[in-house]
Backbone of each chain as ProteinMPNN parsed JSONL, in Angstrom:
{"seq_chain_A": "MRVFNPDQASGGIVSFVQDGVHPHDTAEFLASHNIAVRAGRHCAPMAMDNAGVTATVRASAYVYTSENDIALLEEKLDECRSFFV", "coords_chain_A": {"N_chain_A": [[98.727, 112.92, 106.022], [100.343, 114.111, 108.898], [99.591, 116.373, 111.311], [101.009, 118.278, 113.827], [100.124, 120.149, 115.598], [97.267, 120.72, 115.439], [95.024, 121.833, 116.71], [95.927, 123.7, 118.336], [96.616, 126.898, 119.689], [99.012, 128.405, 118.158], [100.218, 130.61, 117.074], [101.361, 131.402, 113.851], [102.501, 129.03, 113.181], [102.966, 125.829, 111.885], [103.521, 122.483, 112.356], [104.394, 119.512, 110.671], [104.271, 116.238, 109.12], [104.522, 114.49, 106.064], [102.927, 111.554, 104.988], [105.03, 108.961, 104.121], [106.948, 110.592, 103.004], [110.017, 112.012, 103.576], [110.777, 114.659, 105.86], [112.932, 116.367, 105.046], [112.973, 115.928, 102.329], [110.474, 116.868, 101.628], [110.815, 119.599, 102.243], [112.844, 120.274, 100.461], [111.602, 119.9, 98.021], [109.531, 121.803, 98.183], [111.079, 124.099, 98.328], [112.057, 124.255, 95.76], [109.942, 125.352, 94.552], [109.882, 127.852, 95.439], [108.932, 128.054, 98.031], [109.463, 128.534, 101.315], [110.253, 126.539, 103.929], [111.035, 125.056, 107.092], [112.916, 122.175, 107.845], [113.593, 119.322, 109.864], [115.07, 118.59, 113.036], [114.793, 120.727, 114.605], [116.316, 121.621, 116.716], [115.283, 120.264, 118.848], [115.422, 117.522, 119.945], [114.317, 115.843, 121.9], [111.634, 116.479, 121.853], [111.012, 115.576, 119.32], [111.463, 112.839, 119.643], [109.514, 112.329, 121.513], [107.248, 112.784, 120.022], [107.469, 110.737, 118.326], [108.775, 110.797, 115.889], [111.424, 111.324, 113.461], [111.959, 113.776, 112.458], [110.453, 116.921, 111.526], [108.421, 118.947, 109.311], [108.265, 122.44, 109.264], [106.155, 125.002, 108.846], [105.665, 128.472, 108.596], [103.574, 131.22, 108.963], [103.039, 134.748, 108.425], [102.245, 138.271, 108.777], [102.592, 139.053, 106.164], [101.968, 136.913, 104.66], [99.863, 135.577, 102.267], [96.491, 134.442, 101.477], [96.644, 133.171, 99.07], [99.268, 132.267, 99.126], [99.104, 130.282, 101.044], [97.328, 128.563, 99.775], [98.903, 127.826, 97.63], [100.926, 126.443, 98.949], [99.463, 124.257, 99.857], [98.741, 123.095, 97.419], [101.263, 122.427, 96.347], [102.173, 120.637, 98.228], [100.574, 118.459, 97.72], [101.532, 117.828, 95.174], [104.104, 117.214, 95.864], [103.882, 114.858, 97.316], [103.028, 113.157, 95.301], [105.302, 113.2, 93.756], [107.252, 111.896, 95.305], [106.178, 109.52, 96.361]], "CA_chain_A": [[99.591, 113.909, 106.64], [100.156, 114.242, 110.336], [99.841, 117.743, 111.783], [101.317, 118.081, 115.244], [99.457, 121.118, 116.471], [96.098, 121.154, 114.661], [94.021, 122.591, 117.475], [96.629, 124.506, 119.326], [96.893, 128.283, 119.308], [100.475, 128.439, 118.103], [100.601, 131.629, 116.113], [101.239, 130.961, 112.463], [103.434, 127.921, 112.965], [102.362, 124.5, 111.753], [104.501, 121.401, 112.183], [103.723, 118.368, 110.072], [105.018, 115.309, 108.262], [103.709, 113.831, 105.045], [103.096, 110.098, 104.971], [105.886, 108.424, 103.068], [107.91, 111.576, 102.487], [110.846, 112.532, 104.654], [110.68, 116.124, 105.953], [113.935, 117.062, 104.221], [112.555, 115.843, 100.931], [109.366, 117.816, 101.486], [111.36, 120.96, 102.238], [113.605, 120.479, 99.229], [110.621, 120.028, 96.937], [108.864, 123.1, 98.317], [112.058, 125.14, 98.015], [112.154, 124.379, 94.303], [108.789, 126.162, 94.139], [110.015, 129.128, 96.174], [108.218, 128.026, 99.309], [110.497, 128.304, 102.326], [109.856, 125.931, 105.202], [112.195, 124.472, 107.754], [112.747, 120.749, 108.137], [114.639, 118.765, 110.712], [114.715, 118.315, 114.434], [114.507, 122.042, 115.197], [117.051, 121.697, 118.001], [114.385, 119.738, 119.883], [115.401, 116.07, 119.735], [113.41, 115.14, 122.829], [110.269, 116.69, 121.354], [110.85, 114.659, 118.179], [111.321, 111.479, 120.183], [108.207, 112.257, 122.189], [106.229, 112.713, 118.972], [107.667, 109.492, 117.585], [109.264, 111.069, 114.536], [112.824, 111.741, 113.438], [112.02, 115.178, 112.054], [109.179, 117.458, 111.03], [108.444, 120.158, 108.492], [107.642, 123.53, 110.003], [105.785, 126.146, 108.006], [105.212, 129.586, 109.435], [102.953, 132.336, 108.244], [103.064, 136.016, 109.16], [101.295, 139.244, 108.209], [102.789, 139.201, 104.725], [101.558, 135.673, 103.984], [98.502, 135.73, 101.743], [95.724, 133.2, 101.314], [97.184, 132.503, 97.883], [100.481, 131.55, 99.535], [98.67, 129.058, 101.74], [96.76, 127.669, 98.747], [100.034, 127.297, 96.858], [101.558, 125.423, 99.804], [98.605, 123.072, 99.836], [98.853, 122.495, 96.082], [102.603, 121.849, 96.157], [102.289, 119.464, 99.093], [99.97, 117.357, 96.967], [102.488, 117.47, 94.116], [105.275, 116.634, 96.54], [103.588, 113.457, 97.64], [103.027, 112.42, 94.026], [106.692, 113.14, 93.29], [108.093, 110.987, 96.084], [105.587, 108.23, 96.762]], "C_chain_A": [[99.285, 113.985, 108.136], [100.549, 115.667, 110.734], [99.957, 117.676, 113.299], [100.615, 119.071, 116.165], [98.172, 121.628, 115.814], [95.134, 122.048, 115.426], [94.651, 123.607, 118.412], [96.814, 125.93, 118.812], [98.402, 128.459, 119.316], [100.946, 129.499, 117.112], [100.417, 131.103, 114.709], [102.08, 129.747, 112.165], [102.686, 126.587, 112.926], [103.48, 123.493, 111.506], [103.785, 120.172, 111.662], [104.725, 117.434, 109.412], [104.027, 114.726, 107.261], [103.972, 112.335, 105.094], [103.996, 109.697, 103.801], [106.887, 109.388, 102.482], [108.711, 112.124, 103.662], [110.779, 114.064, 104.686], [111.716, 116.876, 105.112], [113.567, 117.033, 102.749], [111.386, 116.785, 100.668], [109.904, 119.239, 101.361], [112.102, 121.267, 100.95], [112.653, 120.691, 98.056], [109.952, 121.401, 96.995], [109.809, 124.243, 97.952], [112.182, 125.345, 96.507], [110.97, 125.147, 93.729], [108.726, 127.462, 94.943], [109.141, 129.189, 97.423], [109.233, 127.634, 100.38], [109.867, 127.746, 103.594], [111.134, 125.418, 105.852], [111.9, 123.005, 108.034], [113.879, 120.276, 109.019], [114.131, 118.547, 112.112], [114.5, 119.597, 115.225], [115.152, 122.204, 116.572], [116.192, 121.179, 119.15], [114.298, 118.221, 119.769], [114.447, 115.337, 120.672], [111.952, 115.315, 122.399], [109.992, 115.763, 120.176], [110.628, 113.23, 118.678], [109.945, 111.306, 120.819], [107.072, 112.133, 121.169], [106.376, 111.448, 118.127], [108.096, 109.693, 116.15], [110.738, 111.448, 114.608], [112.944, 113.225, 113.14], [110.617, 115.637, 111.635], [109.457, 118.584, 110.026], [107.749, 121.244, 109.297], [107.401, 124.702, 109.055], [105.297, 127.266, 108.918], [104.686, 130.716, 108.557], [103.052, 133.602, 109.102], [102.178, 137.013, 108.404], [101.422, 139.374, 106.692], [102.381, 137.94, 103.954], [100.096, 135.788, 103.552], [97.78, 134.375, 101.706], [96.21, 132.427, 100.091], [98.446, 131.711, 98.216], [100.108, 130.226, 100.195], [98.111, 128.049, 100.736], [97.865, 127.032, 97.923], [100.757, 126.209, 97.649], [100.763, 124.12, 99.743], [98.751, 122.329, 98.505], [100.195, 121.782, 95.913], [102.839, 120.651, 97.08], [101.669, 118.243, 98.421], [100.932, 116.867, 95.882], [103.695, 116.751, 94.707], [105.044, 115.154, 96.816], [103.583, 112.61, 96.361], [104.453, 112.217, 93.516], [107.467, 112.03, 93.991], [107.484, 109.602, 96.316], [105.177, 107.426, 95.528]], "O_chain_A": [[98.132, 113.93, 108.564], [101.681, 116.102, 110.522], [99.109, 117.09, 113.972], [100.527, 118.849, 117.373], [98.002, 122.836, 115.648], [94.499, 122.925, 114.841], [93.965, 124.28, 119.181], [97.131, 126.14, 117.641], [99.001, 128.641, 120.376], [101.937, 129.314, 116.405], [99.427, 130.434, 114.412], [102.35, 129.458, 110.999], [101.889, 126.27, 113.809], [104.274, 123.634, 110.576], [102.706, 119.822, 112.139], [105.878, 117.799, 109.179], [102.858, 114.501, 107.573], [105.118, 111.905, 105.228], [103.744, 110.054, 102.65], [107.609, 109.035, 101.55], [108.143, 112.64, 104.625], [110.729, 114.696, 103.631], [111.401, 117.913, 104.53], [113.816, 117.988, 102.013], [111.315, 117.422, 99.617], [109.493, 119.99, 100.476], [112.009, 122.37, 100.411], [112.875, 121.556, 97.209], [109.824, 122.078, 95.975], [109.396, 125.232, 97.346], [112.385, 126.464, 96.036], [110.986, 125.545, 92.564], [107.67, 128.074, 95.099], [108.673, 130.258, 97.813], [109.79, 126.536, 100.351], [109.054, 128.403, 104.244], [112.186, 125.359, 105.215], [110.785, 122.639, 108.408], [114.999, 120.778, 108.928], [112.939, 118.349, 112.347], [114.075, 119.558, 116.379], [114.595, 122.841, 117.466], [116.356, 121.606, 120.294], [113.219, 117.683, 119.521], [113.842, 114.335, 120.292], [111.137, 114.407, 122.563], [108.891, 115.23, 120.039], [109.74, 112.517, 118.211], [109.304, 110.265, 120.675], [106.069, 111.465, 121.419], [105.509, 111.132, 117.312], [107.818, 108.858, 115.289], [111.243, 111.84, 115.66], [113.925, 113.861, 113.528], [109.722, 114.82, 111.42], [110.574, 119.09, 109.919], [106.738, 120.978, 109.948], [108.34, 125.306, 108.538], [104.596, 127.017, 109.898], [105.29, 131.095, 107.554], [103.135, 133.537, 110.329], [101.445, 136.627, 107.493], [100.468, 139.762, 106.017], [102.447, 137.917, 102.725], [99.213, 136.06, 104.365], [98.388, 133.319, 101.882], [96.193, 131.197, 100.071], [98.676, 130.632, 97.671], [100.721, 129.191, 99.936], [98.376, 126.85, 100.824], [97.788, 125.859, 97.558], [101.151, 125.183, 97.094], [101.324, 123.034, 99.598], [98.869, 121.104, 98.47], [100.25, 120.665, 95.397], [103.616, 119.755, 96.75], [102.18, 117.13, 98.542], [101.124, 115.665, 95.696], [104.23, 115.809, 94.122], [105.913, 114.316, 96.573], [104.079, 111.484, 96.352], [104.768, 111.187, 92.92], [108.242, 111.31, 93.362], [108.215, 108.62, 96.451], [104.663, 106.316, 95.658]]}, "seq_chain_B": "MSNEELRALYHETIMRHARNPQHYGHLADANYTRSGKNSSCGDTMEFSFSFREGRVHAAAFESEGCAVSTASASLLTAFIIEKTAVEAALLCRNLLEAGADAEAFMDLHPEFACLLPALKIPTRRTCVHLAWEIVRDALLEQGVSY", "coords_chain_B": {"N_chain_B": [[116.466, 126.568, 94.872], [116.343, 125.32, 91.659], [113.954, 123.851, 89.354], [115.338, 122.143, 87.679], [117.585, 121.582, 89.208], [116.367, 120.266, 91.3], [115.452, 117.984, 89.989], [117.884, 116.881, 89.342], [118.979, 116.382, 91.856], [117.137, 114.552, 92.847], [117.467, 112.329, 91.123], [116.463, 109.852, 88.71], [117.55, 107.385, 89.337], [118.148, 107.639, 92.036], [115.55, 107.902, 93.03], [114.461, 105.463, 92.312], [115.921, 103.664, 93.877], [115.279, 104.695, 96.371], [112.561, 104.239, 96.581], [112.414, 101.499, 96.273], [114.487, 100.081, 97.956], [117.518, 98.213, 97.693], [118.552, 95.163, 99.25], [117.358, 95.622, 101.706], [116.625, 95.434, 105.108], [117.203, 93.073, 107.769], [119.97, 90.994, 108.22], [119.627, 87.573, 108.76], [121.679, 85.874, 109.408], [123.691, 87.474, 110.337], [126.97, 88.491, 111.345], [127.874, 90.74, 112.396], [126.782, 93.915, 113.433], [126.069, 97.345, 112.906], [125.165, 100.58, 113.814], [124.105, 103.933, 112.987], [123.705, 107.493, 113.188], [122.371, 110.473, 111.923], [122.917, 113.277, 113.397], [122.057, 115.841, 112.952], [119.727, 115.787, 111.449], [118.348, 113.645, 112.366], [118.112, 111.215, 111.091], [118.277, 107.674, 111.062], [120.144, 104.621, 110.859], [120.821, 101.208, 110.324], [123.193, 98.746, 109.768], [123.6, 95.353, 108.879], [125.928, 92.742, 108.744], [127.519, 90.023, 107.074], [130.482, 88.823, 107.447], [133.006, 87.049, 105.849], [135.951, 85.285, 105.6], [137.544, 87.548, 104.989], [135.938, 88.934, 103.277], [132.989, 90.795, 102.283], [130.451, 89.017, 102.718], [127.678, 89.105, 102.813], [125.261, 91.735, 103.139], [123.035, 94.062, 104.658], [120.591, 96.629, 105.201], [118.723, 98.794, 107.383], [116.666, 101.637, 107.626], [115.67, 104.905, 108.681], [115.039, 107.451, 106.959], [115.782, 110.098, 104.594], [115.092, 110.314, 101.012], [117.529, 110.505, 99.679], [119.468, 109.537, 101.514], [118.569, 106.925, 101.886], [118.74, 105.884, 99.279], [121.461, 106.146, 98.853], [122.493, 104.339, 100.738], [121.398, 101.978, 99.727], [122.575, 101.759, 97.17], [125.267, 101.588, 97.917], [125.303, 99.262, 99.512], [124.568, 97.27, 97.684], [126.809, 97.357, 96.083], [129.039, 96.626, 97.672], [128.773, 93.989, 98.39], [130.259, 90.861, 98.249], [132.654, 92.015, 97.705], [136.102, 92.449, 98.713], [136.955, 93.114, 102.13], [138.841, 95.107, 102.362], [138.722, 96.38, 99.878], [136.119, 97.42, 100.018], [136.35, 99.124, 102.214], [138.246, 100.959, 101.298], [136.828, 102.087, 99.197], [134.785, 103.427, 100.607], [136.327, 105.19, 102.143], [137.488, 106.763, 100.122], [135.309, 108.063, 98.919], [134.284, 109.485, 101.103], [136.408, 111.128, 101.814], [136.575, 112.703, 99.604], [134.608, 114.602, 99.734], [132.829, 117.401, 98.625], [134.046, 117.456, 96.21], [133.845, 115.251, 94.332], [134.115, 114.366, 91.752], [136.219, 112.977, 90.472], [136.139, 110.573, 91.818], [133.647, 109.686, 90.968], [134.175, 109.325, 88.288], [135.646, 107.027, 88.376], [133.82, 105.358, 89.525], [131.114, 105.202, 88.181], [128.59, 104.263, 88.764], [127.753, 105.455, 91.031], [127.263, 108.037, 90.408], [124.886, 109.437, 90.489], [124.725, 110.408, 93.012], [126.195, 112.677, 93.163], [125.066, 115.382, 92.848], [123.828, 115.711, 95.393], [126.037, 115.583, 97.042], [127.174, 117.99, 96.526], [125.732, 119.786, 97.951], [126.01, 121.108, 101.026], [124.304, 120.567, 103.281], [122.983, 118.304, 102.484], [124.953, 116.539, 101.962], [125.607, 115.092, 104.186], [123.534, 113.323, 104.232], [124.12, 111.554, 102.16], [126.535, 110.593, 103.136], [126.051, 109.169, 105.504], [125.519, 106.307, 105.381], [127.923, 105.432, 104.28], [129.796, 106.154, 106.151], [129.046, 104.504, 108.269], [129.502, 101.953, 107.187], [132.252, 102.122, 106.613], [133.26, 102.471, 109.237], [132.432, 100.097, 110.369], [133.979, 98.259, 108.981], [136.552, 99.055, 109.691], [136.387, 98.468, 112.349], [136.396, 95.777, 112.161], [138.98, 95.283, 111.848], [140.17, 95.953, 109.477], [142.667, 97.472, 107.614], [143.951, 100.271, 105.87]], "CA_chain_B": [[116.734, 125.399, 94.033], [115.505, 125.311, 90.468], [113.354, 122.565, 89.043], [116.388, 121.286, 87.12], [118.411, 121.125, 90.329], [115.56, 119.281, 92.027], [115.465, 116.741, 89.199], [119.231, 116.305, 89.444], [119.136, 115.852, 93.218], [116.299, 113.348, 92.933], [117.671, 111.605, 89.868], [115.588, 108.671, 88.672], [118.214, 106.275, 90.042], [117.923, 107.901, 93.469], [114.152, 107.625, 93.37], [114.225, 104.018, 92.179], [116.478, 103.01, 95.068], [114.576, 105.169, 97.57], [111.247, 103.569, 96.63], [112.636, 100.046, 96.399], [115.902, 99.89, 98.305], [118.051, 96.857, 97.599], [119.148, 94.609, 100.471], [116.759, 96.291, 102.861], [116.201, 94.503, 106.147], [118.249, 92.637, 108.69], [120.464, 89.662, 107.886], [119.395, 86.592, 109.822], [122.952, 85.25, 109.802], [124.707, 88.525, 110.49], [127.94, 88.328, 112.432], [128.242, 92.067, 112.899], [125.834, 94.981, 113.111], [126.525, 98.668, 113.337], [124.162, 101.602, 113.498], [124.584, 105.303, 112.984], [122.648, 108.499, 113.229], [122.701, 111.827, 111.493], [122.378, 114.031, 114.544], [121.453, 117.11, 112.544], [118.368, 115.621, 110.921], [117.686, 112.561, 113.086], [118.055, 109.963, 110.333], [118.948, 106.547, 111.692], [120.426, 103.541, 109.908], [121.56, 100.077, 110.9], [123.687, 97.751, 108.818], [124.009, 94.038, 109.376], [126.92, 92.188, 107.819], [128.096, 88.69, 107.237], [131.87, 88.859, 106.964], [133.61, 85.714, 105.767], [137.252, 85.162, 104.938], [138.019, 88.831, 104.475], [135.009, 89.504, 102.302], [131.62, 91.113, 102.689], [129.677, 87.932, 102.108], [126.31, 89.634, 102.665], [125.024, 92.957, 103.914], [121.677, 94.608, 104.539], [120.439, 97.815, 106.043], [117.397, 99.342, 107.686], [116.882, 103.058, 107.908], [114.577, 105.865, 108.692], [115.753, 108.598, 106.427], [115.272, 110.734, 103.378], [115.298, 109.56, 99.771], [118.954, 110.49, 99.327], [120.22, 108.647, 102.41], [118.137, 105.553, 101.608], [119.318, 105.477, 97.994], [122.906, 106.027, 99.037], [122.727, 103.07, 101.435], [121.029, 100.899, 98.819], [123.63, 101.655, 96.143], [126.507, 101.14, 98.545], [125.153, 97.873, 99.953], [124.618, 96.409, 96.496], [128.162, 97.349, 95.518], [130.101, 96.028, 98.507], [128.597, 92.544, 98.58], [131.269, 90.014, 97.591], [133.948, 92.705, 97.622], [136.931, 92.224, 99.896], [136.758, 94.145, 103.148], [139.755, 96.214, 102.06], [138.139, 97.114, 98.738], [134.951, 98.167, 100.488], [136.81, 100.204, 103.098], [138.889, 101.977, 100.461], [135.755, 102.775, 98.481], [134.151, 104.36, 101.545], [137.273, 106.258, 102.483], [137.697, 107.657, 98.984], [134.152, 108.951, 98.742], [134.145, 110.378, 102.263], [137.472, 112.135, 101.776], [136.386, 113.593, 98.45], [133.693, 115.697, 100.086], [132.027, 117.891, 97.502], [134.823, 117.336, 94.973], [133.84, 113.802, 94.124], [134.038, 114.051, 90.322], [137.205, 111.937, 90.13], [135.591, 109.316, 92.358], [132.539, 109.261, 90.108], [134.749, 108.824, 87.036], [136.05, 105.638, 88.632], [132.647, 104.575, 89.959], [129.955, 105.921, 87.637], [127.327, 103.761, 89.329], [127.365, 106.321, 92.145], [127.243, 109.424, 89.924], [123.627, 110.088, 90.85], [124.869, 111.007, 94.347], [127.025, 113.885, 93.098], [124.346, 116.633, 93.182], [123.628, 115.821, 96.846], [127.339, 115.859, 97.666], [127.491, 119.408, 96.308], [124.933, 120.592, 98.888], [126.556, 120.725, 102.344], [123.31, 120.006, 104.206], [122.56, 116.989, 102.005], [126.119, 115.653, 101.895], [125.538, 114.184, 105.331], [122.559, 112.274, 103.878], [124.873, 110.567, 101.386], [127.664, 110.036, 103.89], [125.695, 108.365, 106.678], [125.743, 104.874, 105.121], [129.337, 105.193, 103.984], [130.515, 106.244, 107.434], [128.746, 103.299, 109.058], [130.201, 100.809, 106.578], [133.697, 102.307, 106.86], [133.561, 102.218, 110.648], [132.245, 98.657, 110.611], [135.138, 97.549, 108.43], [137.701, 99.376, 110.544], [136.163, 97.712, 113.585], [136.754, 94.381, 111.855], [140.439, 95.189, 111.764], [140.659, 96.283, 108.14], [143.532, 98.659, 107.576], [144.286, 100.69, 104.5]], "C_chain_B": [[115.765, 125.389, 92.847], [114.9, 123.916, 90.269], [114.398, 121.587, 88.476], [117.277, 120.719, 88.232], [117.675, 120.067, 91.159], [115.595, 117.936, 91.311], [116.836, 116.073, 89.268], [119.437, 115.675, 90.818], [118.36, 114.545, 93.373], [116.274, 112.634, 91.583], [116.835, 110.315, 89.892], [116.222, 107.463, 89.363], [118.028, 106.417, 91.55], [116.503, 107.481, 93.836], [113.844, 106.133, 93.27], [114.725, 103.284, 93.423], [115.753, 103.449, 96.339], [113.226, 104.46, 97.713], [111.387, 102.076, 96.861], [114.097, 99.775, 96.732], [116.317, 98.426, 98.221], [118.66, 96.449, 98.941], [118.643, 95.329, 101.717], [116.283, 95.24, 103.859], [117.365, 94.15, 107.049], [118.668, 91.215, 108.313], [120.243, 88.708, 109.052], [120.709, 86.004, 110.322], [124.073, 86.274, 109.952], [125.696, 88.173, 111.597], [128.471, 89.67, 112.922], [127.139, 93.058, 112.513], [126.419, 96.303, 113.598], [125.468, 99.687, 112.922], [124.798, 102.978, 113.557], [123.419, 106.255, 112.906], [123.186, 109.813, 112.683], [122.093, 112.773, 112.524], [121.705, 115.328, 114.119], [120.016, 116.939, 112.057], [117.63, 114.452, 111.568], [117.602, 111.255, 112.335], [118.83, 108.873, 111.06], [119.108, 105.422, 110.674], [121.173, 102.437, 110.641], [121.929, 99.098, 109.797], [123.918, 96.435, 109.553], [124.879, 93.404, 108.289], [127.165, 90.717, 108.123], [129.478, 88.773, 106.601], [132.421, 87.436, 106.964], [134.92, 85.798, 104.995], [137.679, 86.46, 104.26], [137.127, 89.475, 103.444], [133.691, 89.899, 102.955], [130.741, 90.07, 102.001], [128.233, 88.378, 101.86], [126.177, 90.871, 103.523], [123.585, 93.391, 103.677], [121.589, 95.821, 105.449], [118.967, 98.101, 106.283], [117.601, 100.797, 108.034], [115.561, 103.791, 108.044], [115.199, 107.169, 108.239], [115.147, 109.098, 105.138], [115.593, 109.875, 102.158], [116.781, 109.438, 99.45], [119.715, 109.511, 100.215], [119.842, 107.191, 102.163], [118.755, 105.042, 100.311], [120.816, 105.278, 98.111], [123.247, 104.688, 99.704], [122.443, 101.885, 100.52], [122.113, 100.667, 97.77], [124.909, 101.091, 96.739], [126.421, 99.661, 98.925], [125.255, 96.921, 98.766], [126.046, 96.276, 95.975], [129.141, 96.538, 96.347], [129.961, 94.516, 98.68], [129.543, 91.773, 97.654], [132.581, 90.744, 97.31], [134.785, 92.302, 98.836], [136.69, 93.374, 100.871], [137.639, 95.352, 102.862], [139.208, 97.05, 100.906], [136.981, 97.994, 99.204], [135.367, 99.344, 101.366], [137.448, 101.326, 102.291], [137.845, 102.783, 99.695], [135.127, 103.834, 99.385], [135.084, 105.519, 101.865], [137.387, 107.265, 101.341], [136.507, 108.582, 98.764], [134.077, 109.957, 99.889], [135.206, 111.471, 102.237], [137.294, 113.114, 100.625], [135.478, 114.771, 98.779], [132.848, 116.102, 98.897], [132.725, 117.669, 96.165], [134.969, 115.87, 94.582], [133.803, 113.421, 92.641], [134.991, 112.928, 89.937], [136.735, 110.576, 90.635], [134.502, 108.787, 91.431], [133.034, 108.771, 88.749], [135.138, 107.356, 87.182], [134.851, 104.741, 88.931], [131.362, 105.266, 89.474], [128.616, 105.439, 88.179], [126.847, 104.612, 90.5], [127.178, 107.777, 91.704], [125.97, 110.169, 90.309], [123.704, 110.75, 92.225], [125.586, 112.357, 94.306], [126.262, 115.178, 93.414], [124.127, 116.796, 94.688], [124.936, 116.13, 97.556], [127.725, 117.323, 97.534], [126.742, 120.319, 97.278], [125.355, 120.211, 100.307], [125.53, 120.076, 103.267], [122.817, 118.635, 103.757], [123.732, 116.012, 101.89], [126.069, 114.637, 103.036], [124.539, 113.049, 105.061], [123.255, 111.165, 103.096], [125.853, 109.835, 102.29], [127.276, 109.062, 104.986], [126.0, 106.877, 106.463], [127.224, 104.565, 104.969], [130.181, 105.268, 105.257], [130.284, 104.986, 108.275], [129.52, 102.105, 108.511], [131.705, 100.927, 106.806], [134.041, 101.944, 108.306], [133.398, 100.737, 110.994], [133.473, 97.883, 110.14], [136.393, 97.83, 109.251], [137.61, 98.59, 111.85], [136.516, 96.227, 113.402], [138.265, 94.191, 111.69], [141.009, 95.462, 110.397], [141.553, 97.517, 108.249], [143.832, 98.989, 106.124], [145.257, 101.855, 104.54]], "O_chain_B": [[114.546, 125.443, 93.012], [115.284, 122.949, 90.926], [114.358, 120.386, 88.743], [117.666, 119.552, 88.207], [118.274, 119.111, 91.651], [115.746, 116.887, 91.937], [116.936, 114.846, 89.254], [119.994, 114.583, 90.937], [118.851, 113.572, 93.945], [115.221, 112.378, 91.0], [116.543, 109.767, 90.955], [115.516, 106.617, 89.912], [117.78, 105.435, 92.25], [116.286, 106.79, 94.832], [113.055, 105.604, 94.054], [114.049, 102.403, 93.954], [115.624, 102.666, 97.281], [112.802, 104.125, 98.819], [110.577, 101.465, 97.557], [114.854, 99.295, 95.888], [115.578, 97.526, 98.621], [119.21, 97.277, 99.668], [119.399, 95.604, 102.649], [115.616, 94.274, 103.486], [118.381, 94.844, 107.083], [117.823, 90.342, 108.114], [120.622, 88.997, 110.187], [120.847, 85.677, 111.501], [125.245, 85.975, 109.723], [125.323, 87.634, 112.64], [129.386, 89.734, 113.743], [126.633, 93.028, 111.391], [127.165, 96.353, 114.577], [124.95, 99.644, 111.806], [125.885, 103.158, 114.107], [122.292, 105.868, 112.597], [124.321, 110.202, 112.96], [120.889, 113.03, 112.51], [120.868, 115.859, 114.85], [119.187, 117.833, 112.228], [116.43, 114.279, 111.352], [117.081, 110.274, 112.865], [119.906, 109.12, 111.605], [118.31, 105.29, 109.747], [122.044, 102.7, 111.47], [121.086, 98.681, 109.002], [124.371, 96.415, 110.698], [124.603, 93.516, 107.095], [127.035, 90.25, 109.255], [129.618, 88.791, 105.378], [132.313, 86.715, 107.956], [134.974, 86.32, 103.882], [138.117, 86.464, 103.11], [137.512, 90.455, 102.805], [133.33, 89.408, 104.025], [130.344, 90.233, 100.847], [127.646, 88.065, 100.824], [126.891, 91.037, 104.512], [123.001, 93.119, 102.628], [122.41, 96.007, 106.347], [118.096, 97.711, 105.506], [118.594, 101.158, 108.665], [114.508, 103.347, 107.585], [115.804, 107.896, 109.026], [114.135, 108.587, 104.66], [116.27, 108.852, 102.257], [117.238, 108.387, 99.001], [120.526, 108.732, 99.715], [120.702, 106.313, 102.224], [119.234, 103.911, 100.247], [121.373, 104.345, 97.531], [124.173, 103.994, 99.284], [123.175, 100.895, 100.54], [122.517, 99.532, 97.514], [125.555, 100.227, 96.146], [127.359, 98.9, 98.688], [125.938, 95.899, 98.831], [126.443, 95.219, 95.487], [129.986, 95.835, 95.793], [130.914, 93.841, 99.069], [129.604, 92.013, 96.448], [133.51, 90.165, 96.746], [134.249, 91.871, 99.856], [136.276, 94.464, 100.477], [137.232, 96.491, 103.092], [139.23, 98.28, 100.955], [136.882, 99.162, 98.828], [134.798, 100.432, 101.267], [137.219, 102.504, 102.565], [137.96, 104.002, 99.56], [134.957, 104.986, 98.985], [134.678, 106.681, 101.858], [137.383, 108.474, 101.569], [136.685, 109.76, 98.456], [133.834, 111.143, 99.666], [134.929, 112.615, 102.599], [137.81, 114.231, 100.671], [135.581, 115.827, 98.156], [132.229, 115.263, 98.241], [132.085, 117.69, 95.113], [136.075, 115.332, 94.514], [133.493, 112.278, 92.307], [134.629, 112.033, 89.173], [136.91, 109.558, 89.966], [134.442, 107.591, 91.144], [132.407, 107.915, 88.125], [134.985, 106.555, 86.26], [134.856, 103.545, 88.64], [130.621, 105.841, 90.271], [127.612, 106.142, 88.061], [125.693, 104.515, 90.917], [126.959, 108.653, 92.541], [125.978, 111.393, 90.439], [122.846, 111.563, 92.569], [125.587, 113.093, 95.292], [126.765, 116.0, 94.18], [124.229, 117.909, 95.205], [124.952, 116.852, 98.553], [128.509, 117.839, 98.33], [127.081, 121.494, 97.412], [125.081, 119.094, 100.746], [125.86, 119.121, 103.971], [122.286, 117.878, 104.57], [123.531, 114.807, 101.739], [126.44, 113.476, 102.869], [124.682, 111.95, 105.596], [123.012, 109.982, 103.335], [125.987, 108.613, 102.22], [128.081, 108.211, 105.365], [126.673, 106.261, 107.289], [127.712, 103.554, 105.472], [131.157, 104.534, 105.413], [131.206, 104.471, 108.908], [130.119, 101.34, 109.268], [132.36, 99.944, 107.153], [134.992, 101.205, 108.562], [134.141, 100.197, 111.813], [133.943, 96.968, 110.817], [137.205, 96.932, 109.476], [138.613, 98.115, 112.382], [136.881, 95.531, 114.349], [138.749, 93.09, 111.43], [142.196, 95.235, 110.161], [141.201, 98.489, 108.917], [143.948, 98.107, 105.274], [145.663, 102.356, 103.492]]}, "name": "protein", "num_of_chains": 2, "seq": "MRVFNPDQASGGIVSFVQDGVHPHDTAEFLASHNIAVRAGRHCAPMAMDNAGVTATVRASAYVYTSENDIALLEEKLDECRSFFVMSNEELRALYHETIMRHARNPQHYGHLADANYTRSGKNSSCGDTMEFSFSFREGRVHAAAFESEGCAVSTASASLLTAFIIEKTAVEAALLCRNLLEAGADAEAFMDLHPEFACLLPALKIPTRRTCVHLAWEIVRDALLEQGVSY"}
């Protein structure tokens, strides 16, 4: 997995792509498990080109996001990769 | 999206073609190439064709896209090879014009039925359509009329 802002103070937003899984497929898989993320170019095509990707997945956490939610995201991302690759 | 809907969208045929797309690559003896892009998601695709005597003698594609768009291109490419240019253009036109209401098209062409769930989702319809738009436009560019 490639995380685009691993060390950056960017609030609760994490942009990433999974190796071998298109961001839209990742988002669709997560949605089927009631995990809402955004996938695509995020109205930032030049940023995508600069990062060398066509699209990313963007997950965002806020005050209502629990540690269990994050753990579930991690678990489902593993399942997602098994599903598609 | 329920688990059943997910399984329908990523039907085993879709996944088989997405993992091992048919006719993937660039034709060495291509006499026409055409590329396209889904501007909303950034997917890119390029088709290379060998047109001979009014037929699609050979075709191949390369893409950077999701499972649905890759499978759609793979299924379409396999189907149009050795078809007449008019047949291939009509096929593309009929699917593209059907939009979400593609049941009648699928009755005629059940080999594409696995694409129907994606066609029902507006944001994923463009994933299916990308390959078909490129092939249609390539054929129109070759002077095919229907």
